[in-house]
VODRENNU-284682 format. One line per field, with one value per atom (N, C-alpha, C, O): residue number from 0; atom name; x, y, z. Coordinates in steps of 0.05 Angstrom, whole numbers, padded with zeros to 5 digits. Layout:
BEGIN
dokol c(NUM, ...);
zamar c(CA, ...);
X c(X, ...);
Y c(Y, ...);
Z c(Z, ...);
***
This chain:
BEGIN
dokol c(0, 0, 0, 0, 1, 1, 1, 1, 2, 2, 2, 2, 3, 3, 3, 3, 4, 4, 4, 4, 5, 5, 5, 5, 6, 6, 6, 6, 7, 7, 7, 7, 8, 8, 8, 8, 9, 9, 9, 9, 10, 10, 10, 10, 11, 11, 11, 11, 12, 12, 12, 12, 13, 13, 13, 13, 14, 14, 14, 14, 15, 15, 15, 15, 16, 16, 16, 16, 17, 17, 17, 17, 18, 18, 18, 18, 19, 19, 19, 19, 20, 20, 20, 20, 21, 21, 21, 21, 22, 22, 22, 22, 23, 23, 23, 23, 24, 24, 24, 24, 25, 25, 25, 25, 26, 26, 26, 26, 27, 27, 27, 27, 28, 28, 28, 28, 29, 29, 29, 29, 30, 30, 30, 30, 31, 31, 31, 31, 32, 32, 32, 32, 33, 33, 33, 33, 34, 34, 34, 34, 35, 35, 35, 35, 36, 36, 36, 36, 37, 37, 37, 37, 38, 38, 38, 38, 39, 39, 39, 39, 40, 40, 40, 40, 41, 41, 41, 41, 42, 42, 42, 42, 43, 43, 43, 43, 44, 44, 44, 44, 45, 45, 45, 45, 46, 46, 46, 46, 47, 47, 47, 47, 48, 48, 48, 48, 49, 49, 49, 49, 50, 50, 50, 50, 51, 51, 51, 51, 52, 52, 52, 52, 53, 53, 53, 53, 54, 54, 54, 54, 55, 55, 55, 55, 56, 56, 56, 56, 57, 57, 57, 57, 58, 58, 58, 58, 59, 59, 59, 59, 60, 60, 60, 60, 61, 61, 61, 61, 62, 62, 62, 62, 63, 63, 63, 63, 64, 64, 64, 64, 65, 65, 65, 65, 66, 66, 66, 66, 67, 67, 67, 67, 68, 68, 68, 68, 69, 69, 69, 69, 70, 70, 70, 70, 71, 71, 71, 71, 72, 72, 72, 72, 73, 73, 73, 73, 74, 74, 74, 74, 75, 75, 75, 75, 76, 76, 76, 76, 77, 77, 77, 77, 78, 78, 78, 78, 79, 79, 79, 79, 80, 80, 80, 80, 81, 81, 81, 81, 82, 82, 82, 82, 83, 83, 83, 83, 84, 84, 84, 84, 85, 85, 85, 85, 86, 86, 86, 86, 87, 87, 87, 87, 88, 88, 88, 88, 89, 89, 89, 89, 90, 90, 90, 90, 91, 91, 91, 91, 92, 92, 92, 92, 93, 93, 93, 93, 94, 94, 94, 94, 95, 95, 95, 95, 96, 96, 96, 96, 97, 97, 97, 97, 98, 98, 98, 98, 99, 99, 99, 99, 100, 100, 100, 100, 101, 101, 101, 101, 102, 102, 102, 102, 103, 103, 103, 103, 104, 104, 104, 104);
zamar c(N, CA, C, O, N, CA, C, O, N, CA, C, O, N, CA, C, O, N, CA, C, O, N, CA, C, O, N, CA, C, O, N, CA, C, O, N, CA, C, O, N, CA, C, O, N, CA, C, O, N, CA, C, O, N, CA, C, O, N, CA, C, O, N, CA, C, O, N, CA, C, O, N, CA, C, O, N, CA, C, O, N, CA, C, O, N, CA, C, O, N, CA, C, O, N, CA, C, O, N, CA, C, O, N, CA, C, O, N, CA, C, O, N, CA, C, O, N, CA, C, O, N, CA, C, O, N, CA, C, O, N, CA, C, O, N, CA, C, O, N, CA, C, O, N, CA, C, O, N, CA, C, O, N, CA, C, O, N, CA, C, O, N, CA, C, O, N, CA, C, O, N, CA, C, O, N, CA, C, O, N, CA, C, O, N, CA, C, O, N, CA, C, O, N, CA, C, O, N, CA, C, O, N, CA, C, O, N, CA, C, O, N, CA, C, O, N, CA, C, O, N, CA, C, O, N, CA, C, O, N, CA, C, O, N, CA, C, O, N, CA, C, O, N, CA, C, O, N, CA, C, O, N, CA, C, O, N, CA, C, O, N, CA, C, O, N, CA, C, O, N, CA, C, O, N, CA, C, O, N, CA, C, O, N, CA, C, O, N, CA, C, O, N, CA, C, O, N, CA, C, O, N, CA, C, O, N, CA, C, O, N, CA, C, O, N, CA, C, O, N, CA, C, O, N, CA, C, O, N, CA, C, O, N, CA, C, O, N, CA, C, O, N, CA, C, O, N, CA, C, O, N, CA, C, O, N, CA, C, O, N, CA, C, O, N, CA, C, O, N, CA, C, O, N, CA, C, O, N, CA, C, O, N, CA, C, O, N, CA, C, O, N, CA, C, O, N, CA, C, O, N, CA, C, O, N, CA, C, O, N, CA, C, O, N, CA, C, O, N, CA, C, O, N, CA, C, O, N, CA, C, O, N, CA, C, O, N, CA, C, O, N, CA, C, O, N, CA, C, O, N, CA, C, O, N, CA, C, O, N, CA, C, O, N, CA, C, O, N, CA, C, O);
X c(-00144, -00158, -00186, -00191, -00206, -00233, -00240, -00228, -00260, -00269, -00299, -00313, -00308, -00336, -00342, -00325, -00367, -00375, -00393, -00410, -00388, -00405, -00423, -00414, -00448, -00468, -00478, -00482, -00481, -00495, -00524, -00536, -00536, -00563, -00586, -00609, -00578, -00599, -00615, -00605, -00640, -00658, -00647, -00643, -00641, -00629, -00649, -00640, -00675, -00694, -00710, -00720, -00711, -00725, -00749, -00747, -00772, -00796, -00802, -00805, -00802, -00809, -00839, -00850, -00852, -00882, -00893, -00915, -00880, -00890, -00891, -00910, -00871, -00870, -00875, -00876, -00879, -00883, -00862, -00868, -00837, -00815, -00798, -00796, -00785, -00767, -00739, -00732, -00722, -00694, -00678, -00684, -00657, -00640, -00617, -00604, -00612, -00589, -00565, -00569, -00542, -00518, -00513, -00513, -00510, -00505, -00475, -00460, -00466, -00438, -00430, -00443, -00410, -00400, -00371, -00356, -00364, -00336, -00328, -00342, -00306, -00296, -00275, -00256, -00279, -00260, -00249, -00262, -00224, -00211, -00220, -00219, -00228, -00234, -00209, -00195, -00204, -00181, -00191, -00215, -00173, -00180, -00161, -00137, -00171, -00154, -00149, -00168, -00124, -00117, -00105, -00086, -00117, -00108, -00091, -00098, -00068, -00048, -00048, -00053, -00041, -00039, -00014, 00006, -00015, 00009, 00006, -00014, 00027, 00028, 00023, 00028, 00013, 00010, -00020, -00027, -00037, -00064, -00082, -00080, -00101, -00120, -00143, -00148, -00157, -00182, -00201, -00213, -00205, -00224, -00217, -00235, -00191, -00183, -00187, -00196, -00180, -00184, -00213, -00221, -00230, -00259, -00270, -00285, -00263, -00272, -00263, -00279, -00238, -00228, -00243, -00249, -00248, -00263, -00291, -00302, -00304, -00331, -00331, -00347, -00312, -00311, -00300, -00310, -00280, -00267, -00279, -00285, -00283, -00293, -00323, -00334, -00337, -00366, -00376, -00397, -00360, -00368, -00390, -00391, -00406, -00423, -00405, -00383, -00415, -00399, -00392, -00369, -00411, -00405, -00384, -00366, -00387, -00368, -00340, -00320, -00338, -00312, -00299, -00275, -00316, -00305, -00295, -00274, -00310, -00302, -00276, -00258, -00273, -00249, -00225, -00203, -00229, -00207, -00198, -00174, -00217, -00210, -00194, -00174, -00203, -00189, -00160, -00141, -00158, -00131, -00114, -00090, -00125, -00109, -00100, -00076, -00118, -00110, -00098, -00082, -00106, -00095, -00073, -00058, -00070, -00048, -00057, -00043, -00079, -00089, -00118, -00128, -00131, -00159, -00166, -00158, -00180, -00190, -00213, -00233, -00211, -00232, -00249, -00270, -00241, -00258, -00250, -00227, -00270, -00267, -00279, -00300, -00265, -00276, -00255, -00234, -00260, -00241, -00219, -00223, -00195, -00172, -00178, -00170, -00190, -00195, -00213, -00210, -00231, -00248, -00235, -00242, -00216, -00202, -00178, -00172, -00166, -00141, -00146, -00129, -00167, -00171, -00176, -00168, -00190, -00195, -00169, -00164, -00153, -00128, -00110, -00097, -00109, -00093, -00102, -00085, -00128, -00138, -00132, -00125, -00133, -00125, -00096, -00089, -00079, -00051, -00046, -00030, -00061, -00059, -00067, -00058, -00084, -00092, -00073, -00077, -00051, -00030, -00034, -00020, -00054, -00058, -00041, -00032, -00036, -00020, -00039, -00054, -00040, -00058, -00045, -00029, -00054, -00045, -00068, -00087, -00066, -00086, -00074, -00051, -00089, -00080, -00099, -00095);
Y c(-00130, -00153, -00152, -00150, -00155, -00155, -00182, -00202, -00181, -00205, -00208, -00189, -00233, -00238, -00261, -00277, -00262, -00283, -00302, -00295, -00327, -00349, -00357, -00360, -00360, -00367, -00395, -00404, -00409, -00435, -00428, -00415, -00437, -00428, -00444, -00441, -00462, -00476, -00457, -00436, -00464, -00448, -00447, -00468, -00423, -00422, -00429, -00434, -00430, -00437, -00461, -00462, -00481, -00506, -00508, -00504, -00515, -00519, -00549, -00562, -00561, -00589, -00591, -00583, -00601, -00602, -00620, -00614, -00641, -00659, -00647, -00651, -00632, -00620, -00590, -00577, -00578, -00550, -00533, -00513, -00541, -00526, -00514, -00525, -00492, -00479, -00485, -00486, -00490, -00494, -00478, -00477, -00465, -00450, -00467, -00482, -00466, -00480, -00460, -00436, -00471, -00455, -00446, -00463, -00421, -00410, -00410, -00398, -00423, -00424, -00402, -00400, -00387, -00366, -00372, -00381, -00367, -00371, -00346, -00338, -00334, -00311, -00320, -00334, -00312, -00320, -00295, -00275, -00297, -00274, -00273, -00293, -00250, -00246, -00236, -00219, -00247, -00239, -00227, -00228, -00216, -00204, -00214, -00218, -00217, -00220, -00192, -00178, -00185, -00159, -00164, -00179, -00151, -00152, -00128, -00106, -00133, -00111, -00105, -00123, -00081, -00072, -00084, -00089, -00088, -00097, -00084, -00073, -00087, -00076, -00097, -00092, -00120, -00142, -00148, -00151, -00150, -00159, -00136, -00113, -00143, -00123, -00120, -00137, -00098, -00093, -00116, -00126, -00124, -00145, -00171, -00185, -00178, -00203, -00202, -00221, -00179, -00175, -00177, -00190, -00163, -00163, -00192, -00201, -00206, -00233, -00251, -00268, -00248, -00264, -00259, -00278, -00234, -00227, -00238, -00246, -00237, -00248, -00278, -00289, -00292, -00321, -00332, -00352, -00319, -00330, -00319, -00335, -00294, -00281, -00276, -00265, -00285, -00283, -00254, -00248, -00235, -00208, -00204, -00219, -00183, -00175, -00160, -00153, -00156, -00142, -00114, -00105, -00100, -00073, -00073, -00056, -00092, -00094, -00100, -00088, -00119, -00126, -00102, -00098, -00087, -00063, -00042, -00031, -00038, -00018, -00026, -00010, -00052, -00062, -00059, -00051, -00065, -00063, -00034, -00028, -00015, 00014, 00022, 00036, 00013, 00019, 00008, 00021, -00017, -00029, -00013, -00008, -00004, 00011, 00038, 00045, 00052, 00079, 00080, 00098, 00062, 00062, 00042, 00044, 00023, 00003, -00023, -00043, -00022, -00047, -00043, -00021, -00066, -00065, -00092, -00113, -00091, -00116, -00126, -00112, -00150, -00160, -00182, -00189, -00192, -00213, -00214, -00210, -00219, -00220, -00246, -00255, -00259, -00283, -00297, -00285, -00322, -00337, -00347, -00351, -00352, -00359, -00384, -00385, -00404, -00429, -00425, -00440, -00406, -00402, -00383, -00384, -00367, -00348, -00361, -00353, -00381, -00393, -00403, -00397, -00419, -00429, -00406, -00407, -00385, -00362, -00348, -00341, -00343, -00329, -00346, -00335, -00372, -00389, -00388, -00387, -00387, -00386, -00359, -00358, -00337, -00311, -00312, -00301, -00323, -00326, -00343, -00337, -00365, -00383, -00368, -00375, -00348, -00332, -00310, -00294, -00308, -00288, -00262, -00242, -00260, -00236, -00235, -00256, -00212, -00209, -00206, -00186, -00225, -00224, -00237, -00255, -00227, -00239, -00239, -00223, -00257, -00257, -00241, -00247, -00222, -00206, -00210, -00199);
Z c(00557, 00547, 00558, 00582, 00540, 00548, 00562, 00556, 00578, 00592, 00588, 00585, 00587, 00586, 00606, 00612, 00614, 00633, 00618, 00602, 00624, 00614, 00636, 00659, 00630, 00651, 00646, 00624, 00668, 00667, 00664, 00681, 00642, 00636, 00649, 00643, 00668, 00683, 00699, 00708, 00704, 00720, 00749, 00761, 00760, 00787, 00809, 00832, 00804, 00824, 00815, 00793, 00832, 00826, 00845, 00869, 00833, 00849, 00849, 00828, 00873, 00876, 00879, 00900, 00859, 00858, 00880, 00890, 00888, 00908, 00936, 00950, 00943, 00970, 00970, 00991, 00946, 00943, 00957, 00970, 00954, 00965, 00943, 00921, 00950, 00932, 00940, 00964, 00920, 00926, 00906, 00882, 00915, 00898, 00888, 00904, 00862, 00851, 00851, 00849, 00854, 00853, 00824, 00806, 00819, 00792, 00788, 00803, 00766, 00760, 00741, 00720, 00748, 00730, 00723, 00740, 00699, 00691, 00675, 00656, 00682, 00667, 00648, 00655, 00623, 00602, 00589, 00587, 00580, 00566, 00537, 00523, 00528, 00500, 00486, 00496, 00463, 00447, 00421, 00415, 00405, 00380, 00358, 00363, 00334, 00311, 00300, 00293, 00298, 00287, 00259, 00256, 00239, 00212, 00206, 00212, 00193, 00187, 00157, 00141, 00151, 00124, 00111, 00124, 00085, 00069, 00041, 00034, 00026, -00001, -00022, -00046, -00014, -00033, -00039, -00063, -00019, -00023, -00032, -00023, -00050, -00060, -00041, -00024, -00044, -00028, -00032, -00013, -00057, -00063, -00048, -00038, -00048, -00035, -00005, 00008, 00007, 00036, 00043, 00062, 00027, 00032, 00030, 00047, 00009, 00005, 00028, 00037, 00036, 00058, 00084, 00099, 00090, 00115, 00114, 00135, 00091, 00089, 00093, 00108, 00080, 00081, 00108, 00118, 00118, 00142, 00168, 00187, 00169, 00194, 00194, 00213, 00173, 00171, 00172, 00184, 00160, 00159, 00138, 00119, 00141, 00119, 00099, 00105, 00075, 00055, 00064, 00060, 00077, 00087, 00109, 00110, 00128, 00150, 00139, 00149, 00120, 00109, 00094, 00096, 00080, 00066, 00086, 00082, 00107, 00127, 00140, 00144, 00147, 00159, 00140, 00148, 00115, 00095, 00092, 00089, 00093, 00092, 00117, 00115, 00140, 00165, 00164, 00172, 00155, 00153, 00135, 00141, 00112, 00092, 00104, 00100, 00117, 00126, 00154, 00159, 00171, 00199, 00203, 00223, 00185, 00187, 00200, 00197, 00214, 00227, 00235, 00237, 00241, 00250, 00263, 00253, 00286, 00298, 00282, 00279, 00271, 00252, 00265, 00253, 00288, 00301, 00330, 00338, 00347, 00376, 00386, 00377, 00405, 00417, 00434, 00441, 00441, 00456, 00438, 00414, 00449, 00433, 00416, 00392, 00428, 00413, 00389, 00369, 00389, 00366, 00345, 00322, 00354, 00336, 00322, 00300, 00334, 00323, 00294, 00277, 00288, 00261, 00241, 00218, 00250, 00233, 00226, 00203, 00246, 00242, 00223, 00206, 00228, 00211, 00182, 00164, 00177, 00150, 00137, 00114, 00152, 00141, 00133, 00112, 00150, 00144, 00119, 00102, 00117, 00093, 00067, 00046, 00070, 00047, 00041, 00022, 00056, 00050, 00064, 00059, 00082, 00098, 00123, 00132, 00133, 00158, 00182, 00183, 00200, 00222, 00247, 00245, 00270, 00296, 00315, 00313, 00335, 00356, 00380, 00389, 00390, 00413, 00436, 00457);
***
């Protein structure tokens, strides 16, 4: 499972203009697990439907959606979106609602 760090974007160094002193702020880091939506091949959905779904649900470009659909067809599966679980859950649910086979890993 991939990991990414979220950074607190506040300026870590503060200058107090009145006293001309520098103070360091504590930088907060949080490590979060990155997940993937894996799309699986099936014998039901057409290339056009898969491509349209990836464009509308996963915000793929037409080229990216076409490449993913070809990978799914020939390899049996393809990771179509990466992110935190909470942002992937609605996308995966929508792919399932459209009749596609997908899981979050």
